[in-house]
RODO-2510 file (C-alpha; in nm, 4 decimals, decimal comma):
residues 551
     n   res          X          Y          Z
     1     m     0,6579    -0,7126     2,7458
     2     r     0,7575    -0,7957     2,3841
     3     a     1,0188    -0,5123     2,2629
     4     a     1,1039    -0,4334     1,8901
     5     i     1,4799    -0,2342     1,8726
     6     y     1,5327     0,0084     1,5772
     7     a     1,8782     0,1391     1,4775
     8     r     1,9292     0,4329     1,2102
     9     y     2,2711     0,6046     1,0269
    10     s     2,2738     0,8381     0,7939
    11     s     2,4637     1,1269     0,6379
    12     d     2,5768     1,3019     0,9816
    13     n     2,6891     0,9636     1,1119
    14     q     2,8415     0,8152     0,8651
    15     r     2,9708     0,4496     1,0341
    16     e     2,8180     0,1324     1,0186
    17     a     2,9507     0,0105     1,3782
    18     s     2,6832     0,2879     1,5120
    19     i     2,4026     0,0714     1,4271
    20     e     2,5524    -0,2381     1,6356
    21     d     2,6109     0,0728     1,9113
    22     q     2,2704     0,1485     1,9090
    23     v     2,1059    -0,2007     1,9174
    24     r     2,3436    -0,2793     2,2014
    25     l     2,2710    -0,0163     2,4097
    26     c     1,8482    -0,0515     2,3286
    27     a     1,9424    -0,4943     2,3802
    28     e     2,0729    -0,3254     2,7902
    29     r     1,7566    -0,1528     2,8153
    30     a     1,5275    -0,3785     2,7525
    31     g     1,6887    -0,6253     2,9638
    32     k     1,6648    -0,4470     3,3214
    33     e     1,3751    -0,3661     3,2147
    34     g     1,2741    -0,7390     3,2100
    35     w     1,1264    -0,7135     2,8563
    36     q     1,1655    -0,9511     2,5477
    37     v     1,3711    -0,8609     2,1903
    38     v     1,1892    -1,0302     1,9226
    39     e     1,2844    -0,8406     1,6516
    40     t     1,5394    -0,5891     1,5444
    41     y     1,4842    -0,3404     1,2366
    42     s     1,7552    -0,1388     1,0667
    43     d     1,8535     0,1253     0,8065
    44     y     2,2071     0,1773     0,7242
    45     g     2,2772     0,5502     0,5506
    46     i     1,9504     0,6451     0,4935
    47     s     1,8186     1,0276     0,6216
    48     g     1,5666     1,0717     0,8979
    49     a     1,3780     1,3358     0,7066
    50     s     1,1905     1,0483     0,4804
    51     l     0,9931     0,7417     0,5950
    52     v     1,0573     0,5996     0,2671
    53     r     1,2943     0,3639     0,4456
    54     p     1,2931    -0,0611     0,4472
    55     g     1,3352    -0,0477     0,8167
    56     i     1,1280     0,1792     0,9323
    57     q     0,8126     0,0399     0,7465
    58     a     0,8585    -0,2839     0,7843
    59     l     0,8389    -0,1933     1,1798
    60     l     0,5352    -0,0171     1,1771
    61     s     0,4191    -0,2908     0,9655
    62     d     0,4997    -0,5498     1,2252
    63     a     0,4119    -0,3293     1,4759
    64     l     0,0208    -0,2792     1,3473
    65     a     0,0025    -0,6139     1,2993
    66     g     0,0766    -0,6906     1,6810
    67     k     0,3694    -0,8448     1,7259
    68     f     0,5044    -0,6341     1,9965
    69     e     0,4422    -0,3956     2,2326
    70     v     0,6731    -0,1281     2,2783
    71     i     0,9747     0,0062     2,0523
    72     l     1,3040     0,1166     2,1698
    73     a     1,5567     0,3102     2,0083
    74     e     1,8396     0,5527     2,0524
    75     a     1,6415     0,8621     2,0549
    76     l     1,3272     0,9839     1,8482
    77     d     1,5258     1,1293     1,5830
    78     r     1,6173     0,8128     1,5152
    79     l     1,3036     0,6854     1,4108
    80     s     1,2431     1,0326     1,2185
    81     r     1,3755     1,3783     1,1735
    82     d     1,0333     1,5397     0,9705
    83     q     0,8223     1,6433     1,2127
    84     a     0,4750     1,5534     0,9880
    85     d     0,6157     1,2209     0,9503
    86     i     0,7360     1,1942     1,3691
    87     a     0,3871     1,2711     1,4327
    88     g     0,1900     1,0743     1,1953
    89     v     0,3721     0,6841     1,3326
    90     f     0,3322     0,8321     1,7061
    91     k    -0,0538     0,8274     1,6579
    92     r    -0,0230     0,5127     1,4235
    93     l     0,1948     0,3315     1,7238
    94     t    -0,0944     0,4653     1,9822
    95     f    -0,3679     0,3066     1,7767
    96     a    -0,2047    -0,0285     1,7634
    97     g    -0,1308    -0,0238     2,1184
    98     v     0,2621     0,0445     2,0960
    99     k     0,4378     0,2894     2,3036
   100     i     0,8151     0,4390     2,1956
   101     v     1,0969     0,4249     2,4593
   102     t     1,4182     0,5892     2,3699
   103     l     1,7319     0,5974     2,5875
   104     s     1,7633     0,9599     2,5483
   105     e     1,3699     1,0679     2,6340
   106     g     1,2329     0,7923     2,8295
   107     d     0,8525     0,7230     2,7464
   108     i     0,7334     0,9176     2,4717
   109     s     0,4240     1,1369     2,4673
   110     d     0,2800     1,3438     2,2704
   111     l     0,5144     1,6534     2,4522
   112     h     0,7980     1,5001     2,3082
   113     i     0,6201     1,4493     1,9559
   114     g     0,5438     1,8557     1,9625
   115     l     0,8637     1,9626     2,0843
   116     k     1,1620     1,7361     1,9711
   117     g     0,9413     1,6877     1,6001
   118     t     1,0293     2,1172     1,6144
   119     m     1,3099     2,0428     1,7003
   120     n     1,4586     1,7731     1,4539
   121     a     1,3168     2,0031     1,1691
   122     l     1,5132     2,3177     1,2819
   123     y     1,8145     2,1194     1,2983
   124     l     1,7918     1,9719     0,9433
   125     k     1,7002     2,3739     0,8410
   126     d     2,0236     2,4831     1,0332
   127     l     2,2450     2,1845     0,8641
   128     a     2,1420     2,2587     0,5149
   129     d     2,2289     2,6229     0,5789
   130     k     2,5248     2,5597     0,7424
   131     i     2,6170     2,3485     0,4368
   132     r     2,5127     2,5775     0,2018
   133     r     2,7352     2,8665     0,3388
   134     g     3,0206     2,6244     0,3141
   135     l     3,0017     2,5349    -0,0659
   136     r     2,9225     2,9051    -0,1537
   137     g     3,2037     3,0400    -0,0312
   138     r     3,4469     2,7372    -0,1866
   139     v     3,2620     2,8634    -0,4903
   140     e     3,3161     3,2289    -0,4525
   141     a     3,6823     3,0999    -0,3994
   142     g     3,6556     2,9709    -0,7581
   143     k     3,6368     2,5897    -0,6459
   144     s     3,3415     2,3097    -0,7078
   145     g     3,0540     2,3486    -0,5190
   146     g     2,9738     1,9699    -0,5129
   147     g     2,9684     1,7091    -0,8264
   148     n     3,1813     1,6741    -1,0879
   149     s     3,1260     1,7582    -1,4692
   150     y     3,2476     1,5288    -1,7678
   151     g     3,5537     1,6685    -1,9121
   152     y     3,7123     1,7213    -1,5638
   153     d     3,8923     1,5064    -1,2927
   154     v     3,8537     1,5804    -0,9646
   155     v     4,1733     1,7290    -0,7590
   156     k     4,2718     1,5663    -0,3730
   157     t     4,5168     1,7713    -0,2269
   158     t     4,5887     1,8525     0,1325
   159     g     4,6588     2,2266     0,2906
   160     k     4,9342     2,3195     0,4689
   161     d     4,7581     2,2382     0,8184
   162     g     4,7054     1,8405     0,6649
   163     d     4,3352     1,8692     0,6385
   164     p     4,2026     1,7857     0,2724
   165     v     4,1129     2,0393     0,0180
   166     y     3,8274     1,9929    -0,1200
   167     g     3,6656     2,1874    -0,4529
   168     e     3,9664     2,1305    -0,6495
   169     r     3,9691     1,9995    -1,0312
   170     r     4,1315     1,9744    -1,3785
   171     i     4,0992     1,9226    -1,7478
   172     n     4,0768     1,5540    -1,8300
   173     e     4,2153     1,5931    -2,1923
   174     e     4,0766     1,2618    -2,3357
   175     q     3,7104     1,3748    -2,2065
   176     a     3,7784     1,7570    -2,3519
   177     a     3,8337     1,6310    -2,6459
   178     v     3,4991     1,4452    -2,6718
   179     v     3,3218     1,7516    -2,5146
   180     r     3,5027     2,0026    -2,8716
   181     r     3,4026     1,6841    -3,1027
   182     i     2,9916     1,7323    -2,9799
   183     f     2,9955     2,1321    -2,9850
   184     e     3,1827     2,1047    -3,3385
   185     n     2,9632     1,8461    -3,5100
   186     y     2,6271     1,9819    -3,3453
   187     a     2,7070     2,3331    -3,4791
   188     a     2,7931     2,1994    -3,8003
   189     g     2,4179     2,0539    -3,7889
   190     t     2,4620     1,6960    -3,6279
   191     s     2,1726     1,6185    -3,4596
   192     p     2,2049     1,4927    -3,0214
   193     r     2,0573     1,1597    -3,1420
   194     t     2,3209     1,1502    -3,4587
   195     l     2,5757     1,2049    -3,1555
   196     a     2,4951     0,9926    -2,9374
   197     k     2,4830     0,6529    -3,1710
   198     n     2,8459     0,7877    -3,3088
   199     l     2,9832     0,8044    -2,9563
   200     n     2,8163     0,4619    -2,8404
   201     a     2,9258     0,3089    -3,1534
   202     e     3,2900     0,3728    -3,0909
   203     k     3,2221     0,2608    -2,7349
   204     i     3,2994     0,5855    -2,6072
   205     s     3,1597     0,6144    -2,2491
   206     g     2,9780     0,9159    -2,1433
   207     p     2,9013     1,0735    -1,8141
   208     s     2,9034     0,8453    -1,5059
   209     g     3,0393     0,5296    -1,7460
   210     k     2,6899     0,5186    -1,9000
   211     a     2,5962     0,5132    -2,2561
   212     w     2,5323     0,8127    -2,4476
   213     g     2,2085     0,9486    -2,4478
   214     p     2,0162     1,2293    -2,6751
   215     s     1,9224     1,4500    -2,3865
   216     t     2,3139     1,3668    -2,2068
   217     i     2,4190     1,5993    -2,4875
   218     h     2,1044     1,8588    -2,5549
   219     g     2,0179     1,8482    -2,1872
   220     n     1,7662     2,1259    -2,0513
   221     r     1,9187     2,5068    -2,1743
   222     q     1,7434     2,7028    -1,8892
   223     r     1,8450     2,4658    -1,6273
   224     g     2,1772     2,4508    -1,7461
   225     t     2,1921     2,0963    -1,8082
   226     g     2,3675     1,8542    -2,0629
   227     v     2,6968     1,8768    -2,2290
   228     l     2,5586     2,1978    -2,4881
   229     n     2,4526     2,4161    -2,1665
   230     n     2,7558     2,3621    -1,9347
   231     e     2,9153     2,7216    -1,9275
   232     l     3,2025     2,5605    -1,6914
   233     y     3,3504     2,4508    -2,0813
   234     i     3,3739     2,8377    -2,1412
   235     g     3,5498     2,8980    -1,7893
   236     r     3,2229     3,0066    -1,6299
   237     l     3,1486     2,8528    -1,2685
   238     i     2,7654     2,8972    -1,1976
   239     w     2,6100     2,7441    -0,8621
   240     n     2,2971     2,7763    -0,7403
   241     r     2,0658     2,8027    -1,0370
   242     l     1,8800     2,4912    -0,9244
   243     r     1,7572     2,3874    -0,5606
   244     y     1,6571     2,0479    -0,4834
   245     i     1,3671     1,9354    -0,2647
   246     k     1,2701     1,6105    -0,1205
   247     d     0,9200     1,4615    -0,2724
   248     p     0,6880     1,4089     0,0587
   249     e     0,5284     1,1298    -0,1308
   250     t     0,8734     0,9053    -0,2663
   251     g     1,1457     1,0662    -0,0624
   252     k     1,3503     1,1729    -0,3598
   253     r     1,5296     1,5047    -0,4693
   254     v     1,3299     1,7234    -0,7293
   255     s     1,4802     2,0034    -0,8754
   256     r     1,3554     2,3813    -0,8822
   257     l     1,4636     2,6411    -1,0909
   258     n     1,6044     2,9621    -0,8858
   259     p     1,5372     3,2899    -0,9770
   260     e     1,8465     3,4563    -1,1783
   261     s     1,9462     3,6850    -0,9052
   262     q     2,0340     3,4078    -0,6621
   263     w     2,2950     3,2581    -0,8812
   264     i     2,6583     3,2795    -0,8093
   265     v     2,8785     3,2822    -1,1262
   266     q     3,2387     3,2853    -1,0744
   267     d     3,5040     3,3109    -1,3478
   268     v     3,7265     3,0138    -1,3796
   269     p     3,9596     3,0391    -1,6981
   270     g     4,1701     2,7699    -1,6597
   271     l     3,8781     2,5635    -1,6651
   272     r     3,8019     2,6671    -2,0051
   273     i     3,7417     2,3690    -2,2605
   274     i     3,5828     2,5453    -2,5728
   275     d     3,6334     2,9296    -2,7138
   276     e     3,3519     3,1539    -2,7105
   277     v     3,3191     3,1110    -3,1285
   278     l     3,2101     2,8005    -3,0860
   279     w     2,9904     2,8371    -2,7908
   280     d     2,7981     3,1426    -2,9373
   281     q     2,7747     2,9393    -3,2670
   282     v     2,5772     2,6447    -3,0598
   283     k     2,3710     2,8340    -2,8421
   284     a     2,2197     3,0343    -3,2042
   285     r     2,1501     2,7243    -3,3576
   286     q     1,9518     2,6018    -3,0168
   287     g     1,7705     2,9205    -3,0438
   288     s     1,6477     2,8635    -3,3496
   289     l     1,5306     2,5114    -3,2888
   290     l     1,3993     2,6361    -2,9603
   291     s     1,1864     2,8964    -3,2135
   292     h     1,0614     2,6196    -3,4132
   293     r     0,9358     2,3772    -3,1522
   294     k     0,7201     2,6674    -2,9630
   295     a     0,6021     2,7718    -3,3158
   296     k     0,4982     2,3688    -3,3249
   297     h     0,3043     2,3549    -3,0039
   298     k     0,0799     2,6573    -2,9917
   299     g    -0,2307     2,4487    -2,7734
   300     g    -0,0203     2,5463    -2,4376
   301     f     0,1229     2,3775    -2,1207
   302     w    -0,1822     2,1242    -2,1067
   303     d    -0,2094     1,9562    -2,4380
   304     r     0,1543     1,9108    -2,3978
   305     r     0,1074     1,7847    -2,0428
   306     r    -0,2081     1,5409    -2,1597
   307     p    -0,0912     1,1615    -2,2848
   308     r    -0,1316     1,2337    -2,7153
   309     y    -0,2004     0,8629    -2,7325
   310     l    -0,4244     0,5953    -2,5842
   311     f    -0,0808     0,4489    -2,4437
   312     s     0,1527     0,7009    -2,4406
   313     g     0,4085     0,6444    -2,1469
   314     l     0,2749     0,2831    -2,1142
   315     t     0,4740     0,0631    -2,3750
   316     r     0,8502    -0,0686    -2,2829
   317     c     1,0809    -0,2800    -2,5322
   318     g     1,0895    -0,6618    -2,3603
   319     v     1,4905    -0,6509    -2,5108
   320     c     1,6094    -0,3330    -2,2893
   321     g     1,3337    -0,1997    -2,1048
   322     g     1,3434     0,1595    -2,2090
   323     g     1,0660     0,3255    -2,3531
   324     f     0,8885     0,1978    -2,7312
   325     t     0,7682     0,5391    -2,8642
   326     n     0,6272     0,7201    -3,1853
   327     l     0,9135     0,6750    -3,4401
   328     n     0,6500     0,8700    -3,6869
   329     a     0,2593     0,9716    -3,7129
   330     e     0,2117     0,5694    -3,7328
   331     r     0,4657     0,3454    -3,6044
   332     m     0,6201     0,2774    -3,3130
   333     g     0,9790     0,1322    -3,2194
   334     c     1,1933     0,1089    -2,8853
   335     a     1,3317     0,4510    -2,8269
   336     t     1,6786     0,3019    -2,6761
   337     a     1,7455     0,1265    -3,0477
   338     r     1,6689     0,4643    -3,1811
   339     n     1,8573     0,7174    -3,0032
   340     k     2,1475     0,5312    -2,8600
   341     g     2,1686     0,2502    -3,0661
   342     t     2,2206    -0,0094    -2,7745
   343     c     1,9498    -0,2021    -2,8079
   344     d     1,9306    -0,4581    -3,1048
   345     n     1,5256    -0,4368    -3,1443
   346     r     1,4849    -0,2530    -3,4685
   347     r     1,1263    -0,3994    -3,4806
   348     t     0,8423    -0,1885    -3,5395
   349     l     0,4216    -0,2106    -3,5468
   350     t     0,1644     0,0606    -3,6161
   351     r    -0,0132     0,2558    -3,3418
   352     e    -0,3335     0,1197    -3,4846
   353     a    -0,2550    -0,2170    -3,4371
   354     l    -0,0782    -0,2034    -3,0624
   355     e    -0,4151    -0,0072    -2,9715
   356     s    -0,6654    -0,2759    -3,0982
   357     a    -0,4086    -0,5679    -2,9625
   358     v    -0,4175    -0,4233    -2,6278
   359     l    -0,7965    -0,3444    -2,6337
   360     d    -0,8322    -0,6767    -2,7149
   361     g    -0,6437    -0,8392    -2,4369
   362     l    -0,8165    -0,5699    -2,1863
   363     q    -1,2051    -0,7185    -2,2715
   364     h    -1,1135    -1,0772    -2,3614
   365     h    -0,8117    -1,2260    -2,1933
   366     l    -0,7348    -1,0211    -1,8776
   367     m    -1,0293    -1,1333    -1,6595
   368     d    -1,1120    -1,5290    -1,7942
   369     p    -1,4414    -1,6122    -1,6211
   370     e    -1,3248    -1,9494    -1,5281
   371     l    -0,9692    -1,8170    -1,4087
   372     m    -1,1545    -1,5031    -1,2557
   373     a    -1,3762    -1,7324    -1,0658
   374     i    -1,0219    -1,9001    -0,9018
   375     f    -0,8800    -1,5709    -0,8174
   376     c    -1,2061    -1,4649    -0,6666
   377     e    -1,2182    -1,7354    -0,4461
   378     e    -0,8764    -1,7411    -0,3313
   379     y    -0,8629    -1,3462    -0,2961
   380     t    -1,2126    -1,3374    -0,0661
   381     r    -1,0377    -1,6239     0,0745
   382     e    -0,7557    -1,3729     0,1997
   383     k    -0,9317    -1,1041     0,2317
   384     n    -1,1818    -1,2478     0,4582
   385     r    -0,9105    -1,3752     0,6831
   386     l    -0,7422    -1,0496     0,7154
   387     v    -1,0976    -0,8100     0,7857
   388     a    -1,1687    -1,1149     1,0467
   389     e    -0,8330    -1,0625     1,2340
   390     k    -0,9114    -0,6656     1,2153
   391     n    -1,2766    -0,7221     1,3174
   392     a    -1,1848    -0,9934     1,6110
   393     a    -0,8989    -0,7031     1,7741
   394     i    -1,2119    -0,4100     1,7111
   395     i    -1,4645    -0,6824     1,8977
   396     g    -1,2286    -0,8184     2,1305
   397     a    -1,1638    -0,4195     2,2384
   398     k    -1,5286    -0,3443     2,2734
   399     a    -1,6063    -0,6359     2,4814
   400     e    -1,2706    -0,5354     2,7047
   401     l    -1,4672    -0,1473     2,7122
   402     t    -1,7965    -0,2674     2,8297
   403     k    -1,6207    -0,4552     3,1247
   404     i    -1,4187    -0,1765     3,2423
   405     e    -1,6940     0,0351     3,2460
   406     r    -1,9002    -0,2310     3,4679
   407     d    -1,6160    -0,2251     3,6557
   408     i    -1,5801     0,1612     3,7067
   409     d    -1,9868     0,1302     3,7705
   410     r    -1,9356    -0,1037     4,0701
   411     l    -1,5909     0,0762     4,2342
   412     v    -1,8188     0,4162     4,2366
   413     q    -2,1050     0,2215     4,3599
   414     a    -1,8540     0,0362     4,6320
   415     i    -1,7868     0,4245     4,7719
   416     m    -2,1220     0,5684     4,7903
   417     d    -2,1945     0,2276     4,9820
   418     g    -1,9159     0,3543     5,2120
   419     v    -1,5385     0,2025     5,1164
   420     p    -1,3049     0,4568     5,1638
   421     g    -1,2242     0,5854     4,8851
   422     g    -0,8310     0,5748     4,8898
   423     h    -0,8547     0,2335     4,8772
   424     v    -1,0244     0,1997     4,5000
   425     k    -0,8911     0,5232     4,4012
   426     d    -0,5442     0,4178     4,2079
   427     k    -0,7377     0,0956     4,0053
   428     i    -1,0254     0,3544     3,9441
   429     g    -0,7750     0,5591     3,7745
   430     r    -0,5776     0,2911     3,5909
   431     l    -0,9122     0,1337     3,4590
   432     e    -0,9963     0,4962     3,3376
   433     a    -0,6268     0,5108     3,1688
   434     r    -0,7325     0,1710     2,9604
   435     q    -1,0838     0,3080     2,8999
   436     a    -0,9225     0,6301     2,7144
   437     e    -0,6951     0,3898     2,5126
   438     l    -0,9600     0,1586     2,4073
   439     e    -1,2042     0,4491     2,2935
   440     a    -0,8986     0,6068     2,0441
   441     r    -0,8265     0,2637     1,9667
   442     l    -1,1350     0,2637     1,7962
   443     d    -1,2030     0,6006     1,7551
   444     g    -1,3066     0,5831     1,3813
   445     a    -1,2373     0,1731     1,3204
   446     a    -1,4972    -0,0184     1,1598
   447     e    -1,5652    -0,3599     1,0441
   448     e    -1,5001    -0,3952     0,7065
   449     p    -1,7076    -0,5896     0,4502
   450     v    -1,6293    -0,8438     0,1561
   451     l    -1,4750    -0,6105    -0,1554
   452     l    -1,5620    -0,8870    -0,4336
   453     h    -1,8815    -0,9789    -0,6359
   454     p    -1,8889    -1,3325    -0,7706
   455     n    -1,9789    -1,1732    -1,1040
   456     m    -1,7074    -0,9339    -1,1024
   457     a    -1,5293    -1,0809    -1,3980
   458     e    -1,9008    -1,0259    -1,6369
   459     f    -1,9140    -0,6873    -1,5035
   460     y    -1,5450    -0,5633    -1,5896
   461     r    -1,6088    -0,7152    -1,9377
   462     q    -1,8987    -0,5068    -1,9959
   463     r    -1,7459    -0,1672    -1,8405
   464     v    -1,4476    -0,2114    -2,0761
   465     s    -1,6965    -0,2702    -2,3924
   466     r    -1,8422     0,0412    -2,3182
   467     l    -1,5261     0,2642    -2,2726
   468     r    -1,4092     0,1188    -2,6009
   469     e    -1,6778     0,2657    -2,7690
   470     a    -1,6853     0,5942    -2,5739
   471     l    -1,3410     0,5973    -2,7549
   472     t    -1,5198     0,6701    -3,0993
   473     d    -1,6998     0,9805    -2,8944
   474     e    -1,5638     1,3025    -2,9031
   475     e    -1,7627     1,3861    -2,6192
   476     y    -1,6368     1,0635    -2,3804
   477     r    -1,2879     0,9861    -2,4977
   478     m    -1,1089     1,1924    -2,3078
   479     e    -1,2549     1,0396    -1,9723
   480     a    -1,2627     0,7120    -2,1144
   481     t    -0,9190     0,7333    -2,2304
   482     a    -0,8118     0,8175    -1,9055
   483     l    -0,9930     0,4769    -1,7592
   484     i    -0,8912     0,2366    -1,9857
   485     r    -0,5135     0,3972    -1,8949
   486     e    -0,6211     0,3178    -1,5257
   487     l    -0,6490    -0,0231    -1,6118
   488     i    -0,2965    -0,0689    -1,7302
   489     d     0,0330    -0,1381    -1,5377
   490     r     0,2466    -0,1574    -1,8694
   491     i     0,2801    -0,2829    -2,1912
   492     v     0,5757    -0,4990    -2,3411
   493     i     0,6433    -0,5584    -2,6794
   494     t     0,9100    -0,8242    -2,7713
   495     p     1,0645    -0,9611    -3,0892
   496     v     1,0198    -1,2907    -3,1250
   497     e     1,0584    -1,5919    -3,3701
   498     h     0,7383    -1,7148    -3,5231
   499     e     0,6507    -1,9420    -3,8512
   500     g     1,0435    -1,8715    -3,9837
   501     r     0,9979    -1,4862    -3,9313
   502     t     1,0668    -1,2199    -3,6530
   503     t     0,7835    -1,0614    -3,5132
   504     l     0,6501    -0,8976    -3,2111
   505     s     0,4861    -1,0245    -2,9104
   506     i     0,2587    -0,8190    -2,6673
   507     d     0,2934    -0,8582    -2,2947
   508     l    -0,0510    -0,6979    -2,1563
   509     y     0,0179    -0,6223    -1,7455
   510     g    -0,2853    -0,5173    -1,5625
   511     d    -0,2749    -0,2738    -1,2650
   512     i    -0,4739    -0,4526    -0,9780
   513     a    -0,6011    -0,1420    -0,8612
   514     g    -0,7536     0,0209    -1,1661
   515     i    -0,9439    -0,3567    -1,2532
   516     l    -1,0611    -0,4615    -0,9116
   517     a    -1,2478    -0,0431    -0,9065
   518     t    -1,3900    -0,1361    -1,2165
   519     a    -1,4990    -0,4295    -1,1901
   520     n    -1,6512    -0,3658    -0,8655
   521     q    -1,8110    -0,0811    -1,0532
   522     t    -1,6432     0,2188    -0,8277
   523     a    -1,6861     0,6249    -0,9460
   524     k    -1,3235     0,5756    -0,9853
   525     p    -1,0007     0,3703    -0,9396
   526     p    -0,9545     0,3689    -0,5296
   527     q    -0,5748     0,4562    -0,4332
   528     r    -0,3075     0,2171    -0,4313
   529     d    -0,2828     0,1993    -0,0605
   530     s    -0,6444     0,0270    -0,0227
   531     f    -0,4861    -0,2818    -0,1840
   532     a    -0,1877    -0,2942     0,0172
   533     e    -0,2594    -0,6456     0,1429
   534     e    -0,3109    -0,7714    -0,2713
   535     s    -0,0414    -0,5693    -0,4009
   536     i    -0,0038    -0,8280    -0,6578
   537     k     0,0029    -0,7936    -1,0521
   538     l    -0,2652    -0,9716    -1,2576
   539     v    -0,1161    -1,0693    -1,5730
   540     a    -0,3087    -1,0922    -1,9304
   541     g    -0,3674    -1,4397    -2,0203
   542     a    -0,4104    -1,7956    -1,9394
   543     g    -0,3338    -1,8619    -1,5585
   544     f    -0,2620    -1,4618    -1,4920
   545     e     0,0642    -1,5236    -1,6821
   546     p     0,1976    -1,3283    -1,9722
   547     a     0,0040    -1,3897    -2,2586
   548     t     0,1322    -1,3589    -2,6090
   549     f    -0,0760    -1,1736    -2,8720
   550     r     0,0803    -1,1832    -3,2118
   551     l     0,0900    -0,9139    -3,4420
***
C-alpha cells in the first residue's frame, strides 16, 4: 500500500524537532506494515484548530487525486483538533478510499471521529480557559495581560525561584514624548491625518516599526484601540475589553466587544504618560466629531455598509498597493499618499472617467473573441481531461460493484446447492464490505458535463452591455452594480509617462468565477470552490496580459 505521513506541531509543542520525531516514528510503523511511504506533509507552528494550513490542504488534495491509500499520523489531533473539521476530513477521505491510521489510536473509524473529535474540542476550550485564568491573575496584579503598547518597553526579570516573571513594563521616554505630542496636537485641533504625515516625514517609526496612519492614531473609541483611546496612558489598565474568535472560513482571528461588566480594570499609576486634563480635552474633541458624523450618516447601518460607488473597494494604487479612494465628491487618489505621505503617487482622476474606462474595458477588451476562442479551447481541453479522470473512476467503481453483486449471487447460489456455508462465509463478508465501500463512494457522485459554450465571449459581451444599460435605471441599478462588481478582481491605477507628461494607466483584472458565470448565463456567479481547477485570473487586454486604458 502507498502511504503518506502527516506531522504538525503548534503552540502546545513549540519544537521543530517534533516534526522529525513524528515522521521517524510513522516511517517505522509503515516499514513494519510493509507500506511504501510516497510523500510526507507537515505544518510548522500552526494550530490544529483550523484547516487553513498548507500541509493539510496539500495532503487532502493528493488524497482525493488517488496518490496514496493510507495516511499515517502520530495522533488524530495532529490532523485537526476541531470537531467539525476532523469529521469533514474523515468523510472526504472515506469517499476517496483513503484510510487514516495513527500511532496512538490505530485504524480510525467513525467511533474515533465522534469520541476523539469531542475530546480534542474540549481540550482546546479547557486550554483557553486555563490561559485566561492565568492572564486575569497577572492583570489583577497590575501586570500586562499580553502584548505591548507604544510608549512602553517589556521588562524581562527573574523571580526568586529562578523562573521568568512576565507582564512587567516600563515607560519608554522617547516614545512617550511622541505620545504626548500626539495628544497635545490633537487637542489643539490637528487632524490624525496631518499628525501621521508629519510623523512619517520626520522618519519617526510607528508601533511595530511601521509607518503612521490616521487609524493608528484615532483608532476606535468604543473598542479602546488607537493611541488616543489607550487608557494605559492615564495609568488605567483595562483587560478583557475584547474577545477573539476564529473565523471558520479563513482561520483568522476576529475581535468582538465584551460587555463593560466583564472588563477587568486595574490602576497602574506608575505607567501614566498623559495627565487627566489633556485626556479629557481629547475625549471632548472626539465626542464632538463623533456627533457630527452620526448626524451626517442618518441613512442607517445598511446605507453605510453598501458600496457607495460602483467600484468602491476595488481600486488599488500601482505604486504602493494601497487603496485608491475618494478624495472628494468627484476625484480619486492614493489613500497612502494622502493619509501617510509615504507614497509618491500624487496623480488623481475623476470617478466618472474611471467608471467609463473600466466599463469599456469590461465590455470590449476583457473577452476579445479571437483570444477567447483560444482560451475556450485550452480550458475545455483541460476541463475535459479532469472530467474524464473523474468519470473514469466512477465508471470503474460501477463496473466493480456490478461484478461484486454477481460474485455474491454466485456464492449464495453455491450455498443453496449444498456447499458448506463455512467455506464461503469469509469471502462473502469481504465482498459485502467492499460493496458497501463502493456504494458510499458512488453515493451522490455524478458524471460532469463540459461547462463552456463555444460562443461564451458573445454571450458575455451582450450581458455586460445590458448590465451597463441597467446602471441608468434606478429600479435595477443596485442589482446591476452587484453583478458588475462580481466580474472584477481589482483595478490597479499607476502613473506613467505618456507623450512627455505624466498620466494614469488602468490595469483591469477580471475575476474568473464571475466572468464564467456571466458568459454561461447562469442566475448568479458560482462559488469560487467550483472553479478550484481554474484558480487563475483573466486579465483585460491582449493575450490576457494587463491592458492599459489611457486617460
